[in-house]
N, C-alpha and C positions, 0 to 999 in steps of 0.2 A: 596320067595314070597308066598303069600297065593293063594289058588285056586280062590278066588274072584278077586284078582289082575290079575292072569293069564287070566281069562275070559275077563276082560276089555281090556287087551293087545291084545288078540286074536280078539275081536270085532273091535278094532281100526285098526289092521292090515288088516282085511277084508275090511273096509271102504277105507283105503288108496289104497289097491290093486285095488279095483273097480274103484276108481278115476283115478288111473294111467293107467289102461288098456282100459278104456272106449274110444271108437273111434279107437283103434288100432287093433280091432279084426273084422273078418267077411268080409272084403272087399278083392278084388283081390290084391295080393302082401302084405297082412297084416302079422302080426307076427304069428308064429305057436302057437298052443294051449299051448305048454310047457312054453311059455313066461309068461303066467299068474302065473303058479306055481313058476317060477324063481322070479318074482316080489314079490309074496306073501312071499316066504321064506326069502328073503333079508329084506323086510319090517318088518316081525315078529321078525327076529333076532335083527334088530336095535332097535325095541321097547322094547324087553326083556332086552337088554344091558342097555338101558336108564333107565328102571324101576329099575333094580338092582343097578344102580349108584345113584339113588335118596335116600335121607335120609328117615328114618322111619317117619311116620306121628306122632307117639307118642313121638318123641324126643322133648325135651324142647329147647327153643331158647338159644343161647349161651351167653345171657346177663342178 
């Protein structure tokens, strides 16, 4: 993957992580701070795997 693609994947992981943890932090009995890191790492890993599995943009159609 190119650096540009990596950056887009990183940005999307940040967006998804923020959405996933919004409302779960800060109140009594909420998740520990490490929860955010765990969610981010798993989200980023899943997005990287998906991006690597996608075909190249420059590839021609098979017909």
